[in-house]
N, C-alpha and C positions, 0 to 999 in steps of 0.2 A: 435634604442637605442644601444649606444655603451657600450660595458663592460669596466668598470674601473678596475684598479689593486686592488682597495679596495674592489670592489663587488666580485672579484674572490677569495680574500682571505678570505672574509666573508662567502662565499660559502663553501670554503675548511673547515673553522672551523666548520660550521654547518654540512657538510657532514660527517666528520669524528669525531664524539663526543666521549665523555669519555669511556675509558675502563681500566679494571685493568690488573695485571700481568697474564700471562697464567696459571700460577700454581694455581690461584683461580678461574679457569674456567670463564674467563671474557665473558660478552655480549658486543660485539663490536657493537655499533649503526653505521651502515655503511652509512647511507643517511638520512640527515635531510630532511624530506618531504618539508618543507617550502622553504629551500635553493634550493632544486631540482626543485620545481615549478617555483622559481624565474629566474633560469638559463636555465634549461632544456627546458622550454616552451618559451623562449625568441628566436625570429626570428633571432636576432643578434648572439646569441650563436650557433644556429643551423647552421647559414650560414658559421660557422667556419669548418663544417663537410659536406664536399661534398658527395652526394649520391654515394655508391660504384658501381663500374661498374659490371654488372651481371657476376657472377662467380659460376662454377660448379666444384665439386671435388669429385671423387670416391676414398674412402680409400682402401688400400690394406691390412691393418693390424688392423685397429680399428673398434669398434662397440659401439653404443649406449648402455648405461645401466642405472640403477637407484640405489639409495643408500638411506638409512634412514637418516632422519634429526630430530635433537633434538626436534623439534615442533610437532613431531608425524606424519609428512608427509613424502614424499619422494622426491628427487630430480634427476635430470638427468645429465649425464656426457658422454663425448665420450672418451672411455678408449682403450688404447694401452698397452697391457700387456708385461712385459718383456719376452724375449725368454727364459730366466732361472729365477728361483725364486729369488726375489729380494725384499729388504726392501727400496730400493731407489725410490723416487717419484718426479716427476715434475708436479706440479699444474699449468695449464694453464688457464688464465682468459681473457675473451672475451672484445672486444671493446663494446661500448654503443649500437651496432647494435644487439648484442646477439650472441649466439653460431652458427655462420653461417659456410659456407664451407670454407672460408678463415682461420678462427681460426682452424678448423679441419686440414686443410693442414698444418699450421704452427705447430701444435701439432705433426702432423706425421713427419714433416721435423726434429724437435728436437729428436723425437724417434728414427729416422733412424741414426741420427749423434751421438747419446749417446749409451753407452754400458750398457746393463742390467739395464735400468731405466723404471719404469712403468710411463706412461704419462697419466694424466687425465685432459681433458678440461671440466671445470665445467660449467653448464648451469645455469646462475644467473637469467634468466628471466623464468624458468619454461616452456620451449618450444617456447616462443615467439621470433620471429626474425624480425627486422625492415630492410626496404630497402630504406627509405627515412628519412632525418633529423627530420621532424616533427613527424614522427611515432616513431623514436628512442627517441626523446624528451618525448613523452607520456610514453614510457616504463620506462624511467629513473624516470619520475614523479611518476609513479604508482608503483615503486619498494618500498617494505616496508622494513624498516631497520632491523626489527626483522627477516623477512624471509632471507634477504641477509646473516645476521649473521649465521642463522641456516644452510643454504646451505653450507656455508664455513666450519662450524664446522662438519657437516656431511661428507664432503669430507675428511676431516682430520681424522675423526674417522674411516672411511671406510679403509683408509690405514693401520691403526692400530698403537698401542703405540710404536712399534719398527721402524716405519717408519723414514727415513731421508728424509726431505724435501727441495726442492728449488721450487721457483715460479717464473712465468713470465706472464707478461700481458701488453696490450696496451691500451692507452686512459683510459677509465673508468677501464679497467683491470689493468692498470699500478697502479692505486690506490689500487685496490683489491689486487694485488700481495704484495704490502707493508702491508696492513692490514693483509693478510694471514700469512706473516712472523711473525707478532706479536702474532697471535693466535697460531702458531706452537710451540712457547716457545723454549725449548731446542732442540727440533726435527728439528728446522730450520737450514739448512746449507747454504742457499743462496737465494737471492732475485734480480730479474731483473724487472725493470720497465721502460717501454717505454712511455714517454711523458704522465704520469698520474698525477693527482693532488696529491701533496704530503702531508703526515701528517705535521701540523705546530705546533703542541703542543710538546715542548721539553720533558715534563715529560712522554707523551705517547710514544715517540720515544725511550725512555730508556728501553722500553719493548723488544726491538730487541735483539736477541741473535745471529744475523748474520750481515754480512756486506751487502751493498747494491750496485748494479751497475745500475746507472740511465742513461737512454739515451733520450736525448731531441733534439728538433729542434730550432735553433735560430729565425726562421721565424714563429714560433708558437705564435699565438696571444691569446691563452687561457693560456696554460702553458708557459708563455714567460720567458725570461732570468732573469727578475727580481724575479719571482717565484722560479725558480731553484736556484738562488743565495741564497734566504731565506732559501731553503731547505738544501742547503749545510751549511749554518751558524748554523741552528738548529741542524742538525746532529752533528756538531762539539761540540755545547754546551751540547748535550746529551751524549757525549763520545762515539758516534757511528761512524763506519767507513763507508765512501761512495766514490765510484769513479763515477764521472759525465762525460760523454761523449756528446759533442754537435756537431750538424751537421748543415750546412747552408740549412735547410730544414723546411718545414712546418709540421703542425699537421697531423698525419697519414702517414708520408713519408715511413713507413715500410710495408705499406698494398698495396699489388700488384693490389688490385681491387679498389684503391683510385686513383682519377685523379691526386692527387699531389704525387703519388709514385715517389720515387727517388732511382733508381735502384743502384746506386754506394753507397749512404748512407746507404741504407737498407742492402746491401751485407757486408759492413764493420761492421754495427752494429750488424749483426747476427754472424759474425766471432767472435767478441768480447763476445757477450752473451753466444756462444757456449763454447768458451775457459774458461770463467768464470764458466759456469755450470759443464763442465768437470772436472775443479779443484776442486769445492766445493763438487760435488757428487762423486768424485773419479771414473768417469765414461768416 
């Protein structure tokens, strides 16, 4: 079964359903279960995501921690505290595999290259990590929209009302990065999304209080150039600013544990993302 452009857009519209302005404490439904079951469990969609190459990383500065969530539970995160007290935060959002060692390494790389910024890689699967596409599909299918929203709001609340946020994510995390920026309201200072499904509702995009840096691959068969073009058009209609960078690469090109990893494109994308984050966070 091949995915059509229409089915992808339909999934996106289901995935990111309605939410209000941050000032009114919105509940962002992050994943329509029906849409996730339609695509995440589809072998054709799974085939777009090669199994990651086994990868192990030992952190020198970060540690796992827990924080409270509005649903009365707790969530996990990989936290790297700023060397000096700081209200600047970078929220890092995982790929559909989960909070694995690759994401921890990426979080620490940003941490080392930014100045006085707390970095929190948020565990959106409550400790579960996939190593195969079918397994990742099941995790996405089983992800509860209310729980995802609660985890994101818990991470934002953990940083505090004085925090200044930027966010970054890849694939599923790219979408989460954009939604996180909406939840952060006026505390949002920057948003980087790598090849994630974009919000398609113009009215919802108007909730953004920051510009967006979008990084995509022209060979991506899921978030393809047509989807990216529509995203640019919708951001323009919403009166929001976006810079889109496109590479001649496939989905997951920035992941060193992915067989389609593109070293040149990944290095350039990181350089651009880092420059953007340094500017927006004054770091």
